[in-house]
PyMOL Python script that loads the backbone (N, CA, C, O; Angstrom):
from pymol import cmd

cmd.read_pdbstr("""\
ATOM      1  N   MET A   1     -25.001  -4.621 -13.593  1.00  0.00           N
ATOM      2  CA  MET A   1     -23.742  -3.994 -13.922  1.00  0.00           C
ATOM      3  C   MET A   1     -22.658  -4.547 -12.993  1.00  0.00           C
ATOM      4  O   MET A   1     -22.808  -4.485 -11.773  1.00  0.00           O
ATOM      5  N   ASP A   2     -21.589  -5.075 -13.540  1.00  0.00           N
ATOM      6  CA  ASP A   2     -20.495  -5.649 -12.764  1.00  0.00           C
ATOM      7  C   ASP A   2     -19.532  -4.568 -12.302  1.00  0.00           C
ATOM      8  O   ASP A   2     -19.352  -3.546 -12.965  1.00  0.00           O
ATOM      9  N   ALA A   3     -18.911  -4.815 -11.142  1.00  0.00           N
ATOM     10  CA  ALA A   3     -17.895  -3.898 -10.634  1.00  0.00           C
ATOM     11  C   ALA A   3     -16.659  -3.997 -11.529  1.00  0.00           C
ATOM     12  O   ALA A   3     -16.279  -5.080 -11.975  1.00  0.00           O
ATOM     13  N   LYS A   4     -16.053  -2.861 -11.774  1.00  0.00           N
ATOM     14  CA  LYS A   4     -14.879  -2.825 -12.644  1.00  0.00           C
ATOM     15  C   LYS A   4     -13.605  -2.947 -11.813  1.00  0.00           C
ATOM     16  O   LYS A   4     -13.492  -2.329 -10.755  1.00  0.00           O
ATOM     17  N   PRO A   5     -12.642  -3.745 -12.290  1.00  0.00           N
ATOM     18  CA  PRO A   5     -11.354  -3.810 -11.601  1.00  0.00           C
ATOM     19  C   PRO A   5     -10.644  -2.461 -11.747  1.00  0.00           C
ATOM     20  O   PRO A   5     -10.498  -1.948 -12.856  1.00  0.00           O
ATOM     21  N   THR A   6     -10.205  -1.892 -10.627  1.00  0.00           N
ATOM     22  CA  THR A   6      -9.564  -0.586 -10.686  1.00  0.00           C
ATOM     23  C   THR A   6      -8.137  -0.592 -10.179  1.00  0.00           C
ATOM     24  O   THR A   6      -7.383   0.340 -10.461  1.00  0.00           O
ATOM     25  N   ALA A   7      -7.741  -1.630  -9.431  1.00  0.00           N
ATOM     26  CA  ALA A   7      -6.381  -1.701  -8.901  1.00  0.00           C
ATOM     27  C   ALA A   7      -6.051  -3.154  -8.575  1.00  0.00           C
ATOM     28  O   ALA A   7      -6.916  -4.029  -8.607  1.00  0.00           O
ATOM     29  N   ILE A   8      -4.788  -3.384  -8.263  1.00  0.00           N
ATOM     30  CA  ILE A   8      -4.292  -4.694  -7.859  1.00  0.00           C
ATOM     31  C   ILE A   8      -3.616  -4.534  -6.502  1.00  0.00           C
ATOM     32  O   ILE A   8      -2.845  -3.596  -6.299  1.00  0.00           O
ATOM     33  N   CYS A   9      -3.897  -5.437  -5.580  1.00  0.00           N
ATOM     34  CA  CYS A   9      -3.243  -5.403  -4.272  1.00  0.00           C
ATOM     35  C   CYS A   9      -1.743  -5.646  -4.466  1.00  0.00           C
ATOM     36  O   CYS A   9      -1.341  -6.632  -5.084  1.00  0.00           O
ATOM     37  N   THR A  10      -0.941  -4.759  -3.943  1.00  0.00           N
ATOM     38  CA  THR A  10       0.511  -4.866  -4.076  1.00  0.00           C
ATOM     39  C   THR A  10       1.064  -6.082  -3.362  1.00  0.00           C
ATOM     40  O   THR A  10       2.042  -6.673  -3.820  1.00  0.00           O
ATOM     41  N   ALA A  11       0.460  -6.467  -2.255  1.00  0.00           N
ATOM     42  CA  ALA A  11       0.983  -7.577  -1.448  1.00  0.00           C
ATOM     43  C   ALA A  11       0.584  -8.948  -1.976  1.00  0.00           C
ATOM     44  O   ALA A  11       1.417  -9.853  -2.032  1.00  0.00           O
ATOM     45  N   CYS A  12      -0.694  -9.118  -2.369  1.00  0.00           N
ATOM     46  CA  CYS A  12      -1.166 -10.458  -2.734  1.00  0.00           C
ATOM     47  C   CYS A  12      -1.659 -10.563  -4.182  1.00  0.00           C
ATOM     48  O   CYS A  12      -2.100 -11.632  -4.604  1.00  0.00           O
ATOM     49  N   ASN A  13      -1.590  -9.482  -4.938  1.00  0.00           N
ATOM     50  CA  ASN A  13      -1.998  -9.438  -6.353  1.00  0.00           C
ATOM     51  C   ASN A  13      -3.487  -9.683  -6.583  1.00  0.00           C
ATOM     52  O   ASN A  13      -3.886 -10.034  -7.694  1.00  0.00           O
ATOM     53  N   ARG A  14      -4.304  -9.508  -5.568  1.00  0.00           N
ATOM     54  CA  ARG A  14      -5.756  -9.661  -5.712  1.00  0.00           C
ATOM     55  C   ARG A  14      -6.322  -8.478  -6.494  1.00  0.00           C
ATOM     56  O   ARG A  14      -5.892  -7.341  -6.300  1.00  0.00           O
ATOM     57  N   VAL A  15      -7.270  -8.740  -7.364  1.00  0.00           N
ATOM     58  CA  VAL A  15      -7.936  -7.681  -8.115  1.00  0.00           C
ATOM     59  C   VAL A  15      -8.863  -6.923  -7.167  1.00  0.00           C
ATOM     60  O   VAL A  15      -9.679  -7.527  -6.471  1.00  0.00           O
ATOM     61  N   LEU A  16      -8.731  -5.609  -7.146  1.00  0.00           N
ATOM     62  CA  LEU A  16      -9.547  -4.757  -6.283  1.00  0.00           C
ATOM     63  C   LEU A  16     -10.576  -4.052  -7.151  1.00  0.00           C
ATOM     64  O   LEU A  16     -10.239  -3.194  -7.967  1.00  0.00           O
ATOM     65  N   ASN A  17     -11.821  -4.423  -6.963  1.00  0.00           N
ATOM     66  CA  ASN A  17     -12.901  -3.897  -7.790  1.00  0.00           C
ATOM     67  C   ASN A  17     -13.411  -2.557  -7.283  1.00  0.00           C
ATOM     68  O   ASN A  17     -13.300  -2.231  -6.101  1.00  0.00           O
ATOM     69  N   GLU A  18     -13.967  -1.799  -8.200  1.00  0.00           N
ATOM     70  CA  GLU A  18     -14.600  -0.529  -7.889  1.00  0.00           C
ATOM     71  C   GLU A  18     -15.716  -0.735  -6.869  1.00  0.00           C
ATOM     72  O   GLU A  18     -16.428  -1.738  -6.919  1.00  0.00           O
ATOM     73  N   GLY A  19     -15.868   0.206  -5.948  1.00  0.00           N
ATOM     74  CA  GLY A  19     -16.956   0.140  -4.990  1.00  0.00           C
ATOM     75  C   GLY A  19     -16.609  -0.506  -3.658  1.00  0.00           C
ATOM     76  O   GLY A  19     -17.485  -0.640  -2.804  1.00  0.00           O
ATOM     77  N   ARG A  20     -15.366  -0.909  -3.453  1.00  0.00           N
ATOM     78  CA  ARG A  20     -14.980  -1.505  -2.181  1.00  0.00           C
ATOM     79  C   ARG A  20     -13.957  -0.615  -1.482  1.00  0.00           C
ATOM     80  O   ARG A  20     -13.334   0.238  -2.115  1.00  0.00           O
ATOM     81  N   SER A  21     -13.788  -0.811  -0.204  1.00  0.00           N
ATOM     82  CA  SER A  21     -12.795  -0.063   0.564  1.00  0.00           C
ATOM     83  C   SER A  21     -11.470  -0.809   0.536  1.00  0.00           C
ATOM     84  O   SER A  21     -11.434  -2.033   0.661  1.00  0.00           O
ATOM     85  N   VAL A  22     -10.397  -0.077   0.374  1.00  0.00           N
ATOM     86  CA  VAL A  22      -9.053  -0.652   0.365  1.00  0.00           C
ATOM     87  C   VAL A  22      -8.130   0.259   1.161  1.00  0.00           C
ATOM     88  O   VAL A  22      -8.501   1.382   1.504  1.00  0.00           O
ATOM     89  N   THR A  23      -6.941  -0.220   1.450  1.00  0.00           N
ATOM     90  CA  THR A  23      -5.911   0.595   2.093  1.00  0.00           C
ATOM     91  C   THR A  23      -5.027   1.164   0.997  1.00  0.00           C
ATOM     92  O   THR A  23      -4.502   0.423   0.166  1.00  0.00           O
ATOM     93  N   TYR A  24      -4.862   2.483   0.995  1.00  0.00           N
ATOM     94  CA  TYR A  24      -4.063   3.157  -0.031  1.00  0.00           C
ATOM     95  C   TYR A  24      -2.825   3.770   0.613  1.00  0.00           C
ATOM     96  O   TYR A  24      -2.925   4.471   1.620  1.00  0.00           O
ATOM     97  N   ASP A  25      -1.679   3.509   0.038  1.00  0.00           N
ATOM     98  CA  ASP A  25      -0.418   4.058   0.510  1.00  0.00           C
ATOM     99  C   ASP A  25      -0.087   5.284  -0.327  1.00  0.00           C
ATOM    100  O   ASP A  25       0.332   5.171  -1.479  1.00  0.00           O
ATOM    101  N   LEU A  26      -0.279   6.446   0.262  1.00  0.00           N
ATOM    102  CA  LEU A  26      -0.086   7.705  -0.445  1.00  0.00           C
ATOM    103  C   LEU A  26       1.371   7.953  -0.807  1.00  0.00           C
ATOM    104  O   LEU A  26       1.649   8.533  -1.857  1.00  0.00           O
ATOM    105  N   LEU A  27       2.307   7.530   0.033  1.00  0.00           N
ATOM    106  CA  LEU A  27       3.725   7.754  -0.221  1.00  0.00           C
ATOM    107  C   LEU A  27       4.192   7.041  -1.489  1.00  0.00           C
ATOM    108  O   LEU A  27       4.879   7.635  -2.320  1.00  0.00           O
ATOM    109  N   PHE A  28       3.820   5.768  -1.638  1.00  0.00           N
ATOM    110  CA  PHE A  28       4.281   4.970  -2.778  1.00  0.00           C
ATOM    111  C   PHE A  28       3.223   4.770  -3.849  1.00  0.00           C
ATOM    112  O   PHE A  28       3.490   4.115  -4.855  1.00  0.00           O
ATOM    113  N   ASP A  29       2.016   5.323  -3.658  1.00  0.00           N
ATOM    114  CA  ASP A  29       0.919   5.177  -4.610  1.00  0.00           C
ATOM    115  C   ASP A  29       0.602   3.697  -4.858  1.00  0.00           C
ATOM    116  O   ASP A  29       0.575   3.232  -5.998  1.00  0.00           O
ATOM    117  N   LEU A  30       0.363   2.972  -3.758  1.00  0.00           N
ATOM    118  CA  LEU A  30       0.082   1.539  -3.825  1.00  0.00           C
ATOM    119  C   LEU A  30      -1.254   1.239  -3.159  1.00  0.00           C
ATOM    120  O   LEU A  30      -1.684   1.955  -2.255  1.00  0.00           O
ATOM    121  N   TYR A  31      -1.903   0.176  -3.613  1.00  0.00           N
ATOM    122  CA  TYR A  31      -3.185  -0.262  -3.065  1.00  0.00           C
ATOM    123  C   TYR A  31      -3.018  -1.623  -2.398  1.00  0.00           C
ATOM    124  O   TYR A  31      -2.241  -2.460  -2.856  1.00  0.00           O
ATOM    125  N   PHE A  32      -3.767  -1.835  -1.294  1.00  0.00           N
ATOM    126  CA  PHE A  32      -3.739  -3.092  -0.555  1.00  0.00           C
ATOM    127  C   PHE A  32      -5.164  -3.494  -0.205  1.00  0.00           C
ATOM    128  O   PHE A  32      -6.015  -2.633   0.015  1.00  0.00           O
ATOM    129  N   CYS A  33      -5.433  -4.810  -0.150  1.00  0.00           N
ATOM    130  CA  CYS A  33      -6.764  -5.326   0.195  1.00  0.00           C
ATOM    131  C   CYS A  33      -7.254  -4.749   1.512  1.00  0.00           C
ATOM    132  O   CYS A  33      -8.407  -4.336   1.637  1.00  0.00           O
ATOM    133  N   ASP A  34      -6.363  -4.729   2.489  1.00  0.00           N
ATOM    134  CA  ASP A  34      -6.719  -4.296   3.845  1.00  0.00           C
ATOM    135  C   ASP A  34      -5.438  -3.997   4.613  1.00  0.00           C
ATOM    136  O   ASP A  34      -4.340  -4.051   4.059  1.00  0.00           O
ATOM    137  N   ASP A  35      -5.591  -3.684   5.876  1.00  0.00           N
ATOM    138  CA  ASP A  35      -4.421  -3.358   6.698  1.00  0.00           C
ATOM    139  C   ASP A  35      -3.470  -4.544   6.867  1.00  0.00           C
ATOM    140  O   ASP A  35      -2.262  -4.354   7.008  1.00  0.00           O
ATOM    141  N   ALA A  36      -4.002  -5.750   6.854  1.00  0.00           N
ATOM    142  CA  ALA A  36      -3.153  -6.932   7.003  1.00  0.00           C
ATOM    143  C   ALA A  36      -2.188  -7.067   5.823  1.00  0.00           C
ATOM    144  O   ALA A  36      -1.004  -7.344   6.015  1.00  0.00           O
ATOM    145  N   CYS A  37      -2.693  -6.873   4.614  1.00  0.00           N
ATOM    146  CA  CYS A  37      -1.820  -6.931   3.430  1.00  0.00           C
ATOM    147  C   CYS A  37      -0.793  -5.804   3.480  1.00  0.00           C
ATOM    148  O   CYS A  37       0.375  -6.007   3.147  1.00  0.00           O
ATOM    149  N   TRP A  38      -1.232  -4.615   3.898  1.00  0.00           N
ATOM    150  CA  TRP A  38      -0.295  -3.500   4.009  1.00  0.00           C
ATOM    151  C   TRP A  38       0.788  -3.812   5.034  1.00  0.00           C
ATOM    152  O   TRP A  38       1.964  -3.542   4.790  1.00  0.00           O
ATOM    153  N   SER A  39       0.410  -4.373   6.172  1.00  0.00           N
ATOM    154  CA  SER A  39       1.376  -4.712   7.222  1.00  0.00           C
ATOM    155  C   SER A  39       2.391  -5.729   6.730  1.00  0.00           C
ATOM    156  O   SER A  39       3.582  -5.607   7.019  1.00  0.00           O
ATOM    157  N   ASP A  40       1.934  -6.731   5.990  1.00  0.00           N
ATOM    158  CA  ASP A  40       2.848  -7.734   5.431  1.00  0.00           C
ATOM    159  C   ASP A  40       3.845  -7.088   4.482  1.00  0.00           C
ATOM    160  O   ASP A  40       5.039  -7.384   4.532  1.00  0.00           O
ATOM    161  N   TRP A  41       3.356  -6.208   3.618  1.00  0.00           N
ATOM    162  CA  TRP A  41       4.218  -5.527   2.663  1.00  0.00           C
ATOM    163  C   TRP A  41       5.203  -4.610   3.388  1.00  0.00           C
ATOM    164  O   TRP A  41       6.389  -4.575   3.059  1.00  0.00           O
ATOM    165  N   TYR A  42       4.700  -3.865   4.383  1.00  0.00           N
ATOM    166  CA  TYR A  42       5.540  -2.935   5.127  1.00  0.00           C
ATOM    167  C   TYR A  42       6.661  -3.656   5.859  1.00  0.00           C
ATOM    168  O   TYR A  42       7.782  -3.152   5.920  1.00  0.00           O
ATOM    169  N   ALA A  43       6.373  -4.833   6.416  1.00  0.00           N
ATOM    170  CA  ALA A  43       7.393  -5.597   7.145  1.00  0.00           C
ATOM    171  C   ALA A  43       8.601  -5.886   6.264  1.00  0.00           C
ATOM    172  O   ALA A  43       9.725  -5.963   6.759  1.00  0.00           O
ATOM    173  N   GLU A  44       8.379  -6.044   4.976  1.00  0.00           N
ATOM    174  CA  GLU A  44       9.464  -6.327   4.042  1.00  0.00           C
ATOM    175  C   GLU A  44      10.069  -5.060   3.442  1.00  0.00           C
ATOM    176  O   GLU A  44      11.147  -5.121   2.852  1.00  0.00           O
ATOM    177  N   ASN A  45       9.398  -3.909   3.578  1.00  0.00           N
ATOM    178  CA  ASN A  45       9.841  -2.685   2.916  1.00  0.00           C
ATOM    179  C   ASN A  45      10.045  -1.506   3.865  1.00  0.00           C
ATOM    180  O   ASN A  45      10.053  -0.358   3.421  1.00  0.00           O
ATOM    181  N   TRP A  46      10.209  -1.770   5.168  1.00  0.00           N
ATOM    182  CA  TRP A  46      10.328  -0.690   6.136  1.00  0.00           C
ATOM    183  C   TRP A  46      11.560   0.170   5.898  1.00  0.00           C
ATOM    184  O   TRP A  46      11.535   1.369   6.179  1.00  0.00           O
ATOM    185  N   ALA A  47      12.630  -0.412   5.390  1.00  0.00           N
ATOM    186  CA  ALA A  47      13.859   0.371   5.167  1.00  0.00           C
ATOM    187  C   ALA A  47      13.627   1.467   4.136  1.00  0.00           C
ATOM    188  O   ALA A  47      14.145   2.574   4.284  1.00  0.00           O
ATOM    189  N   GLU A  48      12.862   1.177   3.102  1.00  0.00           N
ATOM    190  CA  GLU A  48      12.543   2.187   2.085  1.00  0.00           C
ATOM    191  C   GLU A  48      11.687   3.296   2.689  1.00  0.00           C
ATOM    192  O   GLU A  48      11.898   4.471   2.386  1.00  0.00           O
ATOM    193  N   TYR A  49      10.735   2.942   3.531  1.00  0.00           N
ATOM    194  CA  TYR A  49       9.930   3.946   4.218  1.00  0.00           C
ATOM    195  C   TYR A  49      10.814   4.846   5.065  1.00  0.00           C
ATOM    196  O   TYR A  49      10.712   6.072   5.025  1.00  0.00           O
ATOM    197  N   ARG A  50      11.682   4.203   5.830  1.00  0.00           N
ATOM    198  CA  ARG A  50      12.569   4.977   6.697  1.00  0.00           C
ATOM    199  C   ARG A  50      13.436   5.923   5.885  1.00  0.00           C
ATOM    200  O   ARG A  50      13.619   7.079   6.265  1.00  0.00           O
ATOM    201  N   ARG A  51      13.968   5.444   4.777  1.00  0.00           N
ATOM    202  CA  ARG A  51      14.824   6.270   3.924  1.00  0.00           C
ATOM    203  C   ARG A  51      14.072   7.496   3.418  1.00  0.00           C
ATOM    204  O   ARG A  51      14.647   8.581   3.341  1.00  0.00           O
ATOM    205  N   LYS A  52      12.816   7.341   3.076  1.00  0.00           N
ATOM    206  CA  LYS A  52      12.037   8.452   2.525  1.00  0.00           C
ATOM    207  C   LYS A  52      11.514   9.409   3.592  1.00  0.00           C
ATOM    208  O   LYS A  52      11.256  10.579   3.305  1.00  0.00           O
ATOM    209  N   TRP A  53      11.355   8.916   4.823  1.00  0.00           N
ATOM    210  CA  TRP A  53      10.693   9.735   5.841  1.00  0.00           C
ATOM    211  C   TRP A  53      11.577  10.195   6.983  1.00  0.00           C
ATOM    212  O   TRP A  53      11.118  10.961   7.830  1.00  0.00           O
ATOM    213  N   THR A  54      12.828   9.757   7.041  1.00  0.00           N
ATOM    214  CA  THR A  54      13.707  10.200   8.117  1.00  0.00           C
ATOM    215  C   THR A  54      14.998  10.750   7.540  1.00  0.00           C
ATOM    216  O   THR A  54      15.415  10.386   6.440  1.00  0.00           O
ATOM    217  N   GLU A  55      15.613  11.621   8.295  1.00  0.00           N
ATOM    218  CA  GLU A  55      16.893  12.178   7.893  1.00  0.00           C
ATOM    219  C   GLU A  55      17.645  12.619   9.130  1.00  0.00           C
ATOM    220  O   GLU A  55      17.052  12.864  10.182  1.00  0.00           O
ATOM    221  N   GLU A  56      18.936  12.716   8.995  1.00  0.00           N
ATOM    222  CA  GLU A  56      19.762  13.209  10.093  1.00  0.00           C
ATOM    223  C   GLU A  56      19.840  14.713   9.987  1.00  0.00           C
ATOM    224  O   GLU A  56      20.065  15.257   8.906  1.00  0.00           O
ATOM    225  N   VAL A  57      19.651  15.396  11.121  1.00  0.00           N
ATOM    226  CA  VAL A  57      19.684  16.868  11.124  1.00  0.00           C
ATOM    227  C   VAL A  57      20.561  17.358  12.265  1.00  0.00           C
ATOM    228  O   VAL A  57      20.743  16.666  13.267  1.00  0.00           O
ATOM    229  N   ASP A  58      21.095  18.548  12.103  1.00  0.00           N
ATOM    230  CA  ASP A  58      21.860  19.198  13.168  1.00  0.00           C
ATOM    231  C   ASP A  58      20.935  20.085  13.969  1.00  0.00           C
ATOM    232  O   ASP A  58      20.122  20.816  13.403  1.00  0.00           O
ATOM    233  N   LEU A  59      21.055  20.026  15.274  1.00  0.00           N
ATOM    234  CA  LEU A  59      20.240  20.863  16.139  1.00  0.00           C
ATOM    235  C   LEU A  59      21.013  22.084  16.595  1.00  0.00           C
ATOM    236  O   LEU A  59      20.480  22.909  17.337  1.00  0.00           O
TER     237      LEU A  59
END
""", "prot")
cmd.dss("prot")
cmd.show_as("cartoon", "prot")
cmd.util.cbc("prot")
cmd.orient("prot")
């Protein structure tokens, strides 16, 4: 029985088959081969992360 493709790596477009470990980004619902692919993607998309996770507040 062959492993079924279940996702695509957002950073490198590699097919991610069922039964393997991957890095999942819960905020954007994205899959990555590993932490290295996630880091590469994050380096280019940090502003979007910051926009979603930080805000200015009055104390």
